[in-house]
GULUMZA-963403 format. One line per 2 residues: for each residue x, y, z of C-alpha. Coordinates in pm, 1 decimal. Example, Ala and Ser with C-alpha at 12.3 -4.5 7.8 and 13.67 -1.06 7.14 Angstrom:
REM residues 2
1230.0 -450.0 780.0; 1367.0 -106.0 714.0
REM end
This chain:
REM residues 692
-11006.5 -277.2 5164.0; -10886.2 -615.9 5112.5
-10937.0 -563.1 4726.3; -10722.0 -245.3 4698.4
-10423.9 -362.7 4937.8; -10384.7 -637.5 4677.5
-10380.2 -396.9 4360.4; -10135.9 -150.4 4560.7
-9896.0 -460.1 4608.7; -9907.0 -584.9 4273.3
-9826.5 -242.4 4114.3; -9539.5 -163.0 4370.2
-9422.1 -548.2 4298.0; -9435.8 -449.1 3903.8
-9316.9 -41.5 3950.8; -8978.0 -165.2 4157.3
-8890.1 -479.7 3900.5; -8706.9 -259.9 3673.7
-8522.4 -531.9 3472.6; -8718.6 -864.4 3309.3
-8927.2 -1044.5 3542.3; -8818.3 -1333.3 3688.6
-9053.7 -1668.4 3723.1; -9114.7 -1603.1 4069.9
-9231.8 -1262.7 4033.3; -9477.1 -1309.6 3717.7
-9666.4 -1583.6 3985.9; -9654.0 -1343.4 4215.8
-9788.0 -1075.3 4025.6; -10009.0 -1325.9 3838.6
-10118.5 -1422.1 4173.2; -10170.0 -1072.2 4334.0
-10389.4 -942.2 4013.3; -10656.8 -1247.8 4080.2
-10666.3 -1171.4 4426.1; -10788.3 -823.4 4287.3
-11039.3 -949.4 4060.6; -11159.5 -1185.6 4333.0
-11208.3 -874.6 4545.5; -11388.6 -655.9 4264.1
-11669.4 -968.0 4199.9; -11746.1 -1018.0 4586.0
-11798.0 -617.3 4631.6; -11992.8 -599.4 4339.3
-12158.2 -901.7 4445.2; -12318.0 -709.7 4737.2
-12487.5 -431.6 4503.9; -12838.1 -489.4 4482.5
-12959.3 -635.3 4119.8; -12590.6 -681.7 3983.7
-12515.8 -1027.1 3825.0; -12170.4 -1049.8 3963.2
-12329.7 -1315.1 4214.2; -12272.4 -1529.0 3935.7
-11907.9 -1558.3 3914.1; -11864.4 -1613.6 4255.6
-11783.6 -1972.8 4244.7; -11551.9 -1921.2 3949.9
-11332.8 -1621.0 4060.9; -11281.3 -1847.0 4409.6
-11161.7 -2139.0 4208.4; -10908.0 -1917.3 4020.3
-10781.3 -1766.2 4302.5; -10760.8 -2063.5 4484.3
-10563.3 -2207.8 4185.9; -10377.0 -1913.7 4178.0
-10207.1 -2001.8 4536.6; -10180.5 -2378.8 4448.8
-9940.1 -2322.5 4144.1; -9813.7 -2009.1 4317.8
-9671.6 -2284.5 4594.2; -9622.8 -2549.1 4356.5
-9360.1 -2342.2 4125.8; -9186.5 -2277.0 4538.6
-9221.8 -2644.2 4517.4; -9056.0 -2686.2 4211.8
-8755.5 -2476.6 4218.3; -8704.1 -2661.0 4576.2
-8670.4 -2993.7 4417.7; -8514.2 -2836.2 4127.7
-8232.6 -2757.4 4371.5; -8229.8 -3091.7 4508.6
-8206.8 -3308.6 4187.6; -8544.0 -3409.2 4182.5
-8644.1 -3270.8 3822.5; -8813.8 -3530.7 3741.5
-9038.2 -3553.1 4056.3; -9155.1 -3169.7 4005.2
-9267.6 -3221.9 3630.9; -9460.7 -3554.5 3762.2
-9637.1 -3367.1 4027.4; -9686.2 -3070.0 3809.5
-9885.6 -3275.3 3557.2; -10074.1 -3420.8 3796.8
-10177.1 -3043.5 3930.1; -10232.6 -2966.5 3557.0
-10477.7 -3203.8 3517.7; -10701.4 -3182.0 3834.8
-10675.2 -2836.2 3758.0; -10846.6 -2887.6 3411.0
-11101.0 -3097.7 3544.2; -11184.6 -2810.7 3841.0
-11213.3 -2567.6 3592.7; -11434.0 -2735.3 3353.6
-11655.6 -2782.0 3656.0; -11654.5 -2435.3 3782.2
-11770.2 -2322.6 3413.6; -12076.6 -2534.7 3401.5
-12177.9 -2425.8 3720.2; -12114.9 -2022.5 3615.2
-12328.3 -2174.4 3296.8; -12626.9 -2335.5 3470.4
-12655.3 -2062.7 3733.3; -12667.8 -1787.7 3438.9
-12908.6 -2020.5 3237.9; -12626.9 -2056.2 2966.0
-12645.1 -2425.6 3014.7; -12929.2 -2687.3 3111.0
-12636.7 -2869.9 3326.8; -12717.6 -2779.1 3707.0
-12457.1 -2886.2 3931.6; -12554.4 -2933.5 4280.0
-12388.9 -2637.4 4524.6; -12242.4 -2919.4 4771.5
-12018.6 -3006.7 4495.3; -11885.5 -2669.4 4511.4
-11905.6 -2659.7 4853.3; -11706.2 -3003.5 4875.7
-11448.3 -2872.1 4625.8; -11332.4 -2575.3 4797.0
-11296.2 -2754.7 5142.0; -11072.4 -2991.5 4989.9
-10848.2 -2676.6 4798.6; -10840.6 -2536.4 5193.8
-10672.6 -2889.7 5280.2; -10474.9 -2882.3 4945.8
-10336.8 -2541.3 5016.2; -10261.9 -2574.5 5406.9
-10051.2 -2922.7 5288.9; -9878.6 -2762.1 5045.6
-9781.2 -2409.7 5290.7; -9633.8 -2710.7 5530.8
-9430.8 -2886.6 5289.4; -9305.1 -2542.2 5129.0
-9176.1 -2406.3 5524.7; -9057.1 -2796.1 5577.6
-8893.8 -2854.8 5238.3; -8714.9 -2500.5 5269.1
-8399.9 -2492.6 5420.5; -8382.7 -2337.7 5792.9
-8197.8 -2049.9 5761.5; -8365.8 -1983.5 5428.3
-8690.5 -1973.1 5647.5; -8701.2 -1626.1 5765.2
-8803.6 -1559.8 5371.4; -9080.7 -1741.7 5357.9
-9229.1 -1749.9 5712.9; -9477.2 -1481.0 5688.4
-9608.9 -1584.2 5334.6; -9701.7 -1930.9 5457.8
-9819.2 -1786.8 5793.4; -10047.4 -1584.1 5572.1
-10159.9 -1797.4 5353.5; -10232.9 -2068.7 5649.0
-10486.2 -1790.7 5807.9; -10672.3 -1739.6 5498.9
-10713.2 -2106.5 5442.6; -10748.7 -2270.5 5775.9
-11020.1 -1987.1 5816.3; -11170.2 -2102.9 5462.9
-11152.7 -2464.9 5615.3; -11361.0 -2352.4 5882.1
-11621.4 -2205.7 5685.1; -11669.4 -2457.6 5447.2
-11664.8 -2725.6 5677.9; -11955.5 -2487.0 5919.6
-12140.4 -2507.7 5600.9; -12173.6 -2841.1 5517.8
-12259.0 -2977.2 5872.2; -12438.3 -2715.9 5948.6
-12611.1 -2660.7 5526.2; -12562.3 -2246.3 5594.5
-12292.1 -2025.4 5617.5; -12334.7 -1744.8 5846.7
-12336.2 -1412.5 5720.8; -12052.3 -1238.3 5959.2
-11832.4 -1565.7 5892.5; -11849.0 -1477.7 5517.7
-11802.6 -1121.6 5530.0; -11520.4 -1159.9 5803.4
-11291.4 -1305.8 5497.8; -11234.3 -937.9 5339.3
-11069.7 -817.7 5644.9; -10919.0 -1080.8 5703.6
-10736.6 -1087.6 5343.0; -10661.6 -758.6 5410.7
-10482.3 -812.5 5706.8; -10276.9 -1064.5 5563.6
-10154.0 -866.2 5255.9; -9873.6 -697.0 5486.6
-9712.2 -1026.9 5549.4; -9709.6 -1113.1 5172.5
-9547.2 -778.2 5114.2; -9294.3 -894.8 5399.8
-9178.5 -1188.3 5285.0; -9175.7 -1070.5 4905.8
-8880.0 -791.9 5076.4; -8712.7 -1070.9 5198.8
-8653.3 -1231.1 4903.8; -8390.8 -1124.0 4636.2
-8545.3 -1298.1 4325.4; -8917.6 -1207.0 4421.0
-8781.3 -863.2 4404.2; -9022.2 -587.6 4622.6
-8746.8 -372.2 4728.0; -8968.5 -111.1 4832.4
-8841.2 -85.2 5255.6; -8920.4 48.5 5483.1
-8634.8 217.0 5789.9; -8640.4 21.9 6115.1
-8686.6 393.4 6256.1; -9082.6 456.6 6059.7
-9099.2 53.7 6209.2; -9008.9 127.2 6565.8
-9237.2 454.9 6514.1; -9546.2 272.4 6431.1
-9524.3 -19.1 6620.6; -9510.7 234.6 6950.3
-9806.8 445.7 6829.7; -10024.8 104.9 6749.4
-9941.5 -42.0 7055.6; -10006.0 256.0 7219.0
-10334.0 314.1 7038.1; -10432.7 -27.7 7228.5
-10334.4 -21.0 7521.1; -10490.4 300.2 7552.2
-10841.3 165.1 7434.7; -10720.2 -131.9 7646.6
-10697.6 108.9 7976.0; -11026.9 350.7 7854.6
-11201.8 -42.6 7844.5; -11114.7 -137.3 8182.2
-11193.7 236.9 8331.1; -11576.3 235.1 8143.2
-11567.6 -127.5 8328.6; -11492.8 68.1 8701.8
-11689.8 324.0 8625.3; -12011.0 102.2 8589.3
-11935.2 -152.7 8833.7; -11781.4 36.0 9061.9
-12038.5 190.2 9244.2; -12024.3 535.0 9400.3
-11671.8 510.9 9348.5; -11687.0 437.2 8979.7
-11584.0 758.1 8844.8; -11333.6 815.8 9142.9
-11164.0 497.5 9013.2; -11186.5 529.4 8697.6
-11005.5 872.2 8672.5; -10746.3 713.5 8875.6
-10715.6 402.6 8649.9; -10707.5 606.1 8378.0
-10446.3 849.5 8514.3; -10158.4 581.5 8633.4
-10223.4 418.3 8292.9; -10122.6 705.3 8139.5
-9823.1 734.0 8369.0; -9733.5 341.3 8318.9
-9720.2 464.0 7908.8; -9541.4 759.7 7935.8
-9281.2 565.1 8182.7; -9307.6 286.1 7937.3
-9215.3 496.9 7621.4; -8939.3 687.2 7785.0
-8769.8 419.5 7947.2; -8461.8 292.5 7759.5
-8516.8 -89.4 7817.9; -8905.5 -114.9 7669.8
-8736.6 102.7 7343.4; -8442.0 -157.7 7341.8
-8674.5 -448.5 7335.4; -8913.7 -325.3 7087.9
-8626.7 -266.7 6860.7; -8494.0 -630.3 6911.7
-8862.1 -762.7 6835.1; -8868.8 -544.5 6526.7
-8530.2 -694.8 6427.9; -8585.7 -1000.0 6459.7
-8924.6 -988.7 6320.1; -8973.7 -786.6 6042.0
-8627.0 -767.5 5881.6; -8383.5 -982.5 5687.1
-8069.5 -823.6 5842.2; -8072.7 -711.0 6208.8
-7916.6 -384.9 6153.3; -8008.2 -119.3 5947.5
-7622.5 -68.8 5832.7; -7624.4 277.7 5633.4
-7824.2 407.8 5944.1; -7567.9 250.2 6203.6
-7280.4 369.8 5993.7; -7430.5 714.0 5951.0
-7496.5 737.3 6332.5; -7130.9 607.3 6341.5
-6959.4 829.5 6194.6; -7156.4 1129.1 6334.3
-7070.1 1006.7 6724.0; -6701.2 995.5 6610.6
-6716.9 1351.5 6490.9; -6873.7 1493.1 6675.5
-6685.8 1797.1 6840.5; -6956.3 2005.3 6972.7
-6958.1 1822.3 7303.4; -6695.6 1790.9 7559.8
-6633.1 1440.4 7506.8; -6263.5 1384.2 7327.1
-6207.7 1158.2 7053.9; -6158.4 865.7 7299.1
-6503.3 915.8 7474.2; -6652.5 930.4 7171.7
-6488.2 585.2 7023.0; -6699.0 436.3 7315.7
-6991.4 619.0 7269.3; -7013.2 476.5 6919.2
-6914.8 139.4 6959.5; -7200.2 124.4 7243.5
-7477.5 277.0 7099.5; -7458.4 -17.4 6812.7
-7483.9 -257.3 7092.4; -7760.8 -58.8 7289.9
-7489.9 -90.7 7573.7; -7503.6 240.2 7843.8
-7133.5 257.3 7889.4; -6798.6 129.6 7886.8
-6436.7 172.1 7894.8; -6082.5 223.4 7684.3
-5803.7 34.7 7762.7; -5511.0 150.0 7571.9
-5086.7 123.3 7561.0; -5041.1 388.4 7800.9
-4765.7 244.0 7946.0; -4455.5 73.2 7763.7
-4557.8 -264.7 7889.5; -4912.0 -280.2 8006.0
-5315.0 -174.7 7883.5; -5483.0 49.9 8105.0
-5745.4 225.9 8154.1; -5760.4 564.8 7904.2
-6101.0 667.4 7912.9; -6452.0 614.7 8038.2
-6786.6 702.9 7893.2; -7066.8 632.1 8168.9
-6874.1 352.4 8318.8; -6960.0 293.6 8642.0
-6739.5 -5.3 8756.9; -6428.2 73.5 8992.6
-6118.9 -46.5 8851.2; -5799.4 -5.2 8826.5
-5663.5 -363.1 8608.1; -5353.3 -369.9 8388.6
-5290.3 -586.6 8092.1; -4920.5 -672.8 8020.1
-4869.2 -657.1 7642.8; -4740.7 -999.1 7634.2
-5020.3 -1157.4 7823.0; -5216.4 -1438.3 7623.6
-5563.1 -1330.0 7660.8; -5408.7 -994.2 7428.9
-5220.6 -1201.7 7157.6; -5547.5 -1439.3 7116.2
-5789.6 -1143.5 7066.8; -5549.2 -1015.1 6891.7
-5470.4 -1310.1 6640.4; -5790.9 -1435.4 6585.9
-5930.2 -1079.0 6604.4; -6203.0 -1213.7 6886.3
-6494.2 -1015.3 7053.2; -6490.1 -1194.0 7370.4
-6843.3 -1222.3 7520.2; -6766.5 -1226.6 7908.9
-7141.4 -1431.9 7936.6; -6997.2 -1740.8 7724.7
-6658.8 -1878.3 8003.6; -6573.9 -2241.7 8039.6
-6364.8 -2264.3 8370.6; -6228.6 -1872.2 8354.0
-6135.6 -1939.8 7970.6; -6255.2 -1817.5 7669.0
-6522.1 -2067.0 7471.8; -6365.7 -2295.9 7283.4
-6008.1 -2196.2 7365.5; -5716.4 -2234.4 7667.3
-5654.3 -1881.3 7743.4; -5781.9 -1759.0 8024.4
-5959.0 -1464.4 8098.3; -5777.7 -1192.7 8339.5
-5952.6 -1231.7 8685.1; -6072.6 -832.5 8691.8
-6256.5 -860.8 8367.3; -6465.4 -1176.7 8539.9
-6494.0 -999.3 8892.3; -6695.8 -765.2 8752.0
-7074.0 -852.5 8656.0; -7181.1 -527.8 8478.3
-6891.9 -579.4 8181.7; -6994.4 -820.8 7905.5
-6788.8 -758.7 7598.9; -6480.4 -729.1 7494.2
-6427.7 -549.5 7198.5; -6044.3 -574.0 7012.5
-5885.4 -245.1 6839.3; -5657.1 -366.9 6561.7
-5506.9 -148.8 6358.3; -5224.6 -295.9 6066.2
-5303.5 -633.4 6255.1; -5197.8 -486.2 6588.8
-5361.5 -437.5 6909.2; -5433.2 -58.3 6969.5
-5626.8 -162.2 7270.5; -5967.8 -292.7 7369.9
-6300.7 -210.6 7429.1; -6539.5 -302.4 7805.5
-6891.7 -266.9 7699.2; -7099.9 -311.7 8010.7
-7453.8 -502.7 7913.0; -7721.9 -375.8 7717.9
-8038.8 -245.6 7826.1; -8247.1 -505.4 7640.6
-8147.2 -838.2 7568.9; -7885.9 -920.3 7300.0
-7802.6 -1192.9 7105.4; -7494.3 -1197.3 6933.2
-7514.1 -1342.4 6641.1; -7260.2 -1335.1 6300.5
-7383.4 -1006.5 6221.2; -7304.5 -841.1 6561.6
-6978.1 -994.2 6547.7; -6876.7 -879.9 6210.9
-7057.5 -526.0 6279.3; -6843.3 -534.4 6597.0
-6494.7 -668.2 6450.0; -6557.6 -368.1 6161.6
-6628.8 -80.5 6385.9; -6323.7 -188.3 6608.2
-6060.1 -150.1 6353.6; -6241.4 161.6 6222.1
-6230.3 311.7 6582.6; -5811.9 135.6 6653.4
-5704.7 340.6 6294.6; -5873.8 659.2 6454.2
-5728.1 616.1 6818.2; -5393.2 478.9 6626.8
-5389.6 826.3 6430.1; -5429.5 1044.3 6753.3
-5150.5 839.0 6940.8; -4934.1 906.8 6633.2
-5032.3 1256.9 6643.0; -4918.7 1349.6 6999.1
-4611.4 1139.6 6987.4; -4576.3 1429.8 6640.8
-4663.2 1647.2 6870.2; -4412.0 1609.3 7118.2
-4101.4 1540.4 6908.9; -4246.4 1877.1 6740.8
-4203.4 2024.5 7113.4; -3869.7 1904.6 7149.8
-3731.4 1930.9 6792.1; -3848.4 2325.8 6828.3
-3648.2 2328.8 7172.5; -3348.9 2202.3 6994.1
-3373.5 2394.2 6694.7; -3403.3 2692.2 6958.0
-3135.0 2586.4 7169.9; -2889.1 2574.4 6883.8
-2959.4 2952.4 6774.5; -2862.7 2994.2 7122.9
-2556.5 2794.1 7171.9; -2449.6 2927.4 6831.1
-2464.4 3309.2 6931.6; -2296.6 3204.8 7241.2
-2022.3 3052.5 7007.7; -1991.7 3419.4 6843.7
-1990.8 3565.8 7157.2; -1707.5 3332.6 7300.4
-1490.7 3394.8 6943.5; -1500.5 3810.1 7018.6
-1428.7 3697.0 7401.1; -1094.5 3496.0 7258.4
-995.2 3759.1 7044.4; -997.5 4011.0 7310.8
-758.3 3773.5 7540.6; -506.1 3779.1 7231.0
-485.7 4115.2 7217.7; -429.6 4157.7 7592.3
-138.5 4012.6 7540.0; 13.9 4311.9 7364.0
-208.0 4555.0 7479.7; -266.4 4459.3 7839.9
-108.8 4736.8 8017.4; -277.5 5026.5 7799.2
-590.2 5193.3 7976.4; -806.0 5260.2 7716.4
-763.3 4896.0 7576.0; -851.0 4802.6 7912.9
-1156.4 5020.4 7951.2; -1240.3 4890.1 7560.6
-1252.4 4544.7 7711.6; -1450.8 4601.0 8071.5
-1712.7 4728.4 7870.3; -1714.4 4423.9 7533.2
-1726.5 4189.2 7809.7; -1969.6 4353.0 7988.1
-2167.0 4367.6 7690.7; -2120.7 3982.8 7619.0
-2222.3 3909.3 7963.4; -2501.3 4119.5 7936.3
-2598.4 3918.1 7643.7; -2545.4 3565.4 7740.4
-2764.9 3645.5 8042.8; -3007.9 3736.7 7797.3
-3001.0 3424.6 7578.0; -3028.5 3185.9 7893.9
-3331.7 3379.1 8001.5; -3503.8 3342.2 7671.7
-3352.7 2996.2 7524.5; -3438.1 3162.8 7169.1
-3354.2 3369.2 6934.0; -3556.1 3316.6 6649.1
-3891.7 3443.1 6749.7; -4139.3 3646.8 6662.7
-4121.3 4027.4 6737.0; -4418.5 4171.8 6897.9
-4623.6 4410.4 6721.4; -4458.0 4734.6 6907.3
-4125.3 4615.4 6794.3; -4206.4 4561.8 6454.9
-4358.8 4946.1 6402.1; -4026.2 5081.9 6644.6
-3841.0 5305.6 6398.3; -3450.8 5295.5 6417.7
-3183.6 5486.4 6225.1; -2996.5 5250.1 6041.6
-2653.1 5463.0 6053.0; -2650.6 5518.3 6363.5
-2725.0 5151.4 6438.6; -2421.3 5040.3 6192.8
-2178.0 5230.1 6377.9; -2260.5 5114.1 6664.3
-2184.0 4777.9 6565.9; -1827.0 4849.5 6417.8
-1730.4 5018.5 6739.4; -1810.9 4678.3 6949.5
-1612.2 4531.4 6727.0; -1299.1 4774.6 6677.1
-1267.7 4746.7 7050.3; -1260.8 4378.5 7008.5
-929.7 4458.7 6780.8; -1152.8 4392.8 6468.4
-1142.2 4729.5 6182.8; -1467.5 4742.8 5970.0
-1455.8 4928.4 5717.9; -1767.3 5181.4 5719.6
-1893.8 5405.9 5407.9; -2268.7 5603.5 5350.9
-2426.7 5806.4 5121.6; -2685.0 5907.6 5372.2
-2648.4 6061.1 5778.5; -2955.6 5891.6 5860.4
-3167.5 5588.0 5719.0; -3476.6 5526.1 5946.6
-3621.1 5163.0 5900.8; -3881.9 5003.2 6061.2
-3642.7 4713.4 6262.9; -3637.1 4569.0 6647.7
-3304.4 4693.5 6729.5; -3208.6 4344.8 6915.4
-3324.3 4189.9 6664.1; -3122.5 4380.7 6400.1
-2825.9 4342.2 6607.4; -2845.6 3942.8 6603.5
-2790.6 3935.2 6204.3; -2519.6 4187.6 6216.6
-2356.3 4027.1 6497.7; -2400.0 3658.3 6284.2
-2314.0 3839.5 5922.3; -2006.4 4049.8 6044.8
-1870.2 3762.2 6243.9; -1858.6 3475.3 5987.9
-1706.0 3737.3 5709.7; -1425.5 3797.1 5936.4
-1412.0 3404.9 6023.5; -1400.7 3322.9 5648.6
-1100.5 3583.0 5627.8; -730.8 3438.9 5737.2
-616.0 3590.5 6043.1; -354.0 3794.0 5937.4
-543.0 3953.9 5652.9; -905.4 4027.9 5717.2
-1107.4 4294.0 5536.3; -1423.7 4335.1 5607.9
-1614.4 4641.5 5452.2; -1990.0 4778.4 5541.5
-2130.9 5001.5 5230.5; -2499.1 5180.6 5341.8
-2719.6 5296.6 5070.6; -3081.5 5396.5 4991.7
-3295.0 5265.6 4686.2; -3659.3 5219.9 4637.3
-3760.8 5217.4 4972.2; -3522.9 5011.7 5089.3
-3187.9 5069.2 5301.4; -2943.4 4869.9 5134.0
-2654.8 4742.8 5398.7; -2351.4 4524.4 5184.1
-2125.8 4349.7 5400.6; -1818.8 4241.3 5176.1
-1524.6 4021.0 5266.4; -1170.7 3879.5 5101.6
-1244.5 3578.6 5233.3; -1264.4 3206.2 5094.0
-1555.2 3233.5 4909.3; -1810.5 2999.2 4845.4
-1941.9 2760.9 4507.1; -2296.4 2885.9 4327.4
-2370.7 2537.4 4460.6; -2273.6 2555.7 4808.4
-2502.3 2870.2 4818.2; -2818.3 2727.0 4612.6
-2841.3 2429.1 4830.9; -2664.7 2411.0 5161.1
-2603.3 2760.8 5284.1; -2949.4 2846.3 5402.8
-2981.7 2500.0 5505.8; -2911.9 2476.1 5912.6
-2643.0 2204.3 6051.7; -2497.1 2332.4 5733.1
-2083.7 2487.5 5704.7; -1780.2 2537.2 5551.0
-1598.2 2644.9 5876.9; -1467.5 2362.7 6082.0
-1598.5 2410.9 6402.4; -1889.1 2575.3 6260.3
-2291.9 2538.9 6343.9; -2440.6 2596.2 5995.4
-2688.5 2845.8 6203.5; -2587.4 3155.7 6146.7
-2688.3 3256.2 5775.3; -3029.8 3067.3 5829.0
-3158.6 3256.6 6152.7; -2989.8 3588.1 5940.9
-3255.3 3505.8 5684.8; -3551.7 3463.9 5893.4
-3554.6 3764.7 6085.8; -3502.6 4009.4 5835.0
-3793.3 3849.4 5599.0; -4013.4 3883.7 5940.0
-3902.5 4263.5 5924.6; -3999.3 4304.3 5522.2
-3680.8 4313.9 5404.3; -3439.7 4027.8 5209.9
-3099.3 3855.1 5196.8; -2891.0 3808.5 4890.6
-2573.8 3662.7 4831.3; -2296.5 3669.5 4587.6
-1979.3 3480.8 4625.0; -1736.2 3260.5 4462.8
-1419.8 3019.1 4563.8; -1127.9 3258.4 4620.6
-1318.4 3622.3 4582.8; -1455.2 3624.0 4915.5
-1822.0 3677.8 4976.4; -2080.8 3972.1 4959.2
-2370.4 3991.9 5155.6; -2662.1 4212.2 5084.6
-2943.7 4313.5 5313.1; -3239.5 4503.3 5226.0
-3468.1 4673.0 5493.4; -3773.5 4889.3 5458.7
-3726.6 5224.3 5471.9; -4005.8 5393.1 5784.6
-4228.8 5629.8 5616.8; -4260.8 5995.0 5671.0
-4546.8 5970.7 5879.6; -4359.4 5667.6 6079.0
-4097.6 5931.3 6105.6; -4252.9 6221.8 6244.3
-4470.0 5978.4 6484.3; -4135.8 5831.6 6600.4
-3997.8 6235.9 6625.8; -4316.6 6340.3 6878.1
-4301.2 6014.0 7080.4; -3889.8 6064.5 7145.4
REM end
């Protein structure tokens, strides 16, 4: 087992080192292969009739020497880094001479045991030599560990612990032999199992040192489940042994005590495994002792993004933001404070947050300014006289009065505080080192960006709602202006025809119609609207509709010419929307003319499935540039008191009916507006007749 473990570790080291091997890699690979040879020789020595036992002392010496030179190499690197290259070379020469002398002794021992030489080296010499080497290795291990900078000991701790275990055992083994002139067989055979158990520790050290390049890593999740499984197995074995003891020594109550004890033990195990506190403590233990970095950043970031983007549950972005930050620190809950008021940060959301508080923070509070400028994660456990540790900035009392609170995480966007998250105390003890603080700062900036974007989207949506309302109101005002123009024209004509009964009747009908239109506009506060399906499919006679439009303008005192080629042209159009279109177009044509000379003509025809209405006037006309760039843009008009909405509104309504609007005009030559409306099909005409 030990031989296989050394071989696997050596293979992993060589396979994962894709580039040229460094000197440390070479030494480690060499030492591992020497241990493989050592293990093979010891294994074959147990086979009957095998001569491998003759080489036991030699491979023992080679294996010890390999570890010595590995440790000397590490010391050499430390000394060179400290500028003691001469000392390193001197020590290297001494070890080289000593190795040569002892190698000669071992070769003579092998030759004498095999009968190849007459020189016989006493067995005691090899025992003392092995004891001396064990002490030497332990001294080197102690020097390597002590000479390594404290912040770098994390990388070699398990190597030193593994070698210390091996050679303390060897020291006891050979000391026992020297004192009692015999090696206990069980003690000697245990070396293989001990070597097997320390190989993973060597592998951990290799993975923690970049220049050793053992890039095989076990995920924290796999380590958690493995350790949990091993611990559970050991726990159950121990409980089974205790149950067995109760059965044998419990007398007549033995079976009852055993059954009860086993059930309670299993329940205790299940409760522990399902406990958030227990799981948190195991994760802290794993991260602290088995991995170089406290966090698996890839896993943490994927989990963070997954939580933020998860829209399957009822939580909104604000609650998900709290959860994402809390999960990283293993916190059970938290609250989010945002600038919901113009001058204060107030609670905007909470996730598993139980403390009751309505605390607010003024946007100019020194506490807010400090965490913004310093991007400071405030640990409420490290408070000095109610102030942030190491500063003169006082923490708000309502934060300190709540014992469940633990951290204040600022959320920054473009170096401005969007808000902050309050986290509750974690399930297990957490060590806030530089890794935790840096991760919280990065996550805080990311969450701040998300929330700032959401706030901007809400503000934009609100602005769009006001914009839509203002736009609708502008159309209503424009239509009311057209009605006001008609009423003004009636008032002017009333001065001439006030005594005419027919004029009085027409005036009454016109005023009544205008009042109905204005009430309808004010009740809907909209003109440009999506027509319903029923209105889109309604079939109307365009000839009859246009005659009513001309009649209405004639009653108000304006004559509009009308010519047609057909007596009936059914079209798919909503009469109310169509009336809005021609009210705009005819009134614009009238307004473009001089009051003394108004000539407006309507010509109706059909072609290629379209009804074509041409509206011509003898007004001032428009330039080609104005038609192209200004006519159909809202709030652009050539009229002194115009709103510039009529043409745009008319075009949009006609588009929704499946038609189009074209313009031909020139300055001083008048304007011709051409409206194309889809004709109703024969099936639609027949259906309309049946319905009627």
